C-alpha positions in Angstrom: -86.5 -133.0 -75.3 -89.8 -135.0 -74.0 -90.4 -132.6 -71.1 -93.9 -132.4 -70.4 -93.9 -129.1 -68.6 -92.2 -126.1 -69.3 -92.2 -124.7 -66.0 -92.4 -126.2 -62.1 -93.7 -123.4 -60.5 -92.0 -123.0 -56.7 -94.2 -120.7 -54.1 -94.3 -120.8 -50.1 -97.7 -122.4 -49.3 -100.2 -120.5 -46.8 -101.1 -122.6 -44.0 -103.6 -120.7 -42.8 -107.1 -120.6 -45.3 -107.3 -117.2 -46.4 -106.4 -116.8 -49.3 -103.4 -114.6 -50.2 -102.0 -112.6 -53.1 -99.2 -115.0 -53.8 -101.9 -117.8 -54.3 -103.8 -116.2 -56.4 -100.8 -115.2 -58.9 -99.7 -118.6 -58.9 -103.2 -120.2 -59.8 -104.8 -117.1 -61.7 -102.3 -114.7 -63.3 -100.0 -117.2 -64.4 -102.1 -119.7 -66.2 -103.8 -116.3 -67.9 -100.4 -115.1 -69.5 -98.0 -117.6 -69.7 -100.8 -120.6 -70.5 -103.4 -119.3 -71.9 -101.6 -115.9 -73.8 -98.1 -117.4 -74.4 -98.8 -121.1 -74.7 -96.8 -122.3 -72.1 -97.4 -125.8 -69.6 -97.0 -125.0 -66.1 -96.6 -127.2 -63.6 -98.0 -125.8 -60.5 -98.3 -128.1 -57.0 -102.0 -128.2 -56.1 -103.1 -128.2 -59.7 -101.1 -130.6 -61.1 -99.9 -133.1 -58.3 -103.0 -135.2 -57.8 -104.3 -136.6 -54.6 -103.1 -139.4 -53.5 -99.5 -140.0 -55.1 -96.5 -139.7 -53.2 -95.2 -135.7 -52.9 -91.9 -136.4 -53.1 -91.5 -138.7 -55.9 -94.5 -136.2 -57.8 -92.7 -133.3 -57.0 -89.4 -135.0 -58.2 -90.6 -136.4 -61.4 -92.4 -133.2 -62.3 -89.6 -131.4 -62.2 -87.6 -133.6 -64.4 -90.4 -133.0 -66.7 -90.1 -129.5 -66.4 -87.7 -126.8 -68.3 -87.6 -124.5 -66.3 -88.1 -124.0 -62.3 -89.8 -120.8 -61.3 -89.4 -120.0 -57.6 -91.4 -117.0 -56.2 -89.7 -115.2 -53.5 -91.6 -113.6 -50.7 -90.9 -112.9 -46.7 -92.6 -115.9 -45.9 -90.5 -118.1 -48.3 -87.1 -116.3 -46.8 -88.5 -116.4 -43.1 -89.0 -120.1 -43.6 -86.9 -122.0 -41.6 -87.3 -125.4 -43.2 -87.6 -124.7 -46.7 -90.1 -126.8 -48.7 -89.3 -130.2 -50.1 -90.0 -128.9 -53.9 -87.4 -125.7 -53.2 -84.8 -128.0 -51.7 -85.1 -130.3 -55.0 -84.9 -127.4 -57.3 -81.7 -125.9 -55.6 -79.9 -129.3 -55.6 -80.8 -129.5 -59.5 -79.7 -126.4 -59.6 -76.7 -126.2 -58.4 -75.2 -129.6 -58.3 -77.0 -131.2 -61.0 -76.7 -127.9 -63.2 -79.6 -129.3 -65.5 -82.4 -127.0 -65.1 -82.4 -123.1 -65.3 -84.6 -121.6 -62.6 -86.0 -118.5 -62.7 -86.5 -116.5 -59.3 -89.8 -113.9 -59.3 -89.5 -111.3 -56.6 -92.9 -111.1 -55.2 -92.4 -108.2 -52.9 -89.3 -106.4 -51.5 -86.9 -108.6 -49.9 -84.1 -106.4 -49.1 -81.5 -107.9 -47.9 -80.8 -111.4 -49.1 -78.9 -112.4 -45.8 -81.6 -114.4 -44.5 -81.6 -116.5 -47.3 -80.3 -120.2 -47.4 -76.6 -120.1 -48.9 -77.6 -121.8 -52.2 -80.3 -119.5 -53.1 -78.1 -116.4 -51.9 -75.8 -117.3 -54.1 -78.0 -118.1 -57.2 -79.7 -114.6 -56.2 -76.1 -113.1 -56.4 -75.1 -115.1 -60.0 -78.5 -114.1 -62.1 -80.5 -111.7 -60.4 -84.2 -111.9 -59.8 -87.1 -110.2 -62.3 -89.2 -108.1 -59.8 -92.7 -107.5 -59.0 -93.7 -104.1 -58.8 -96.8 -103.2 -57.4 -98.0 -101.0 -60.4 -98.2 -104.6 -62.2 -101.3 -105.1 -60.0 -103.0 -103.0 -61.6 -102.8 -104.8 -64.8 -101.6 -107.9 -63.8 -103.1 -109.9 -67.0 -100.9 -107.4 -69.0 -98.2 -109.8 -71.1 -96.9 -106.9 -72.6 -95.7 -105.4 -69.2 -92.3 -105.4 -68.7 -92.5 -108.0 -65.8 -94.2 -110.2 -68.3 -91.3 -109.8 -71.0 -88.5 -110.3 -68.5 -90.1 -113.8 -67.3 -90.7 -114.7 -71.3 -87.2 -114.0 -72.0 -86.1 -116.5 -69.9 -88.7 -119.0 -70.4 -88.0 -121.6 -73.5 -89.3 -120.9 -76.5 -92.6 -122.0 -77.0 -93.9 -124.2 -80.4 -97.2 -122.5 -80.6 -97.7 -121.3 -83.7 -99.3 -117.2 -83.2 
């Protein structure tokens, strides 16, 4: 299908210097499980978009070259008044273009979805989320956990021979 990536990862980027669990999850756990153990190719902002590139066009190109879009739902993402550009593009592609499948990972208990953008709320009602539970943090690297099995179920088939 000419796509370079199996999934483009959208997550709330911290504007502070403190490392947080979501960034650890995005840069360490996800690549370890999905790339190293399952053979997928992820596109992660901050890792696969290069310095000097035009951010907006780089994001759009990477999304167009991805089979899935993974959005990590956190309180920070939900309470953000102005959603990130990549989140806007992902929701547009999923709802209007209807050509890219979204995978929603609920990283912390969100509770009600009333504060969400209408488009995101609609997609959650339509397809649901995959919930990250605290017990997953005990063995986050286990690709056989229920969480990772659900993620892999929504990912495209890999051509990896095992």
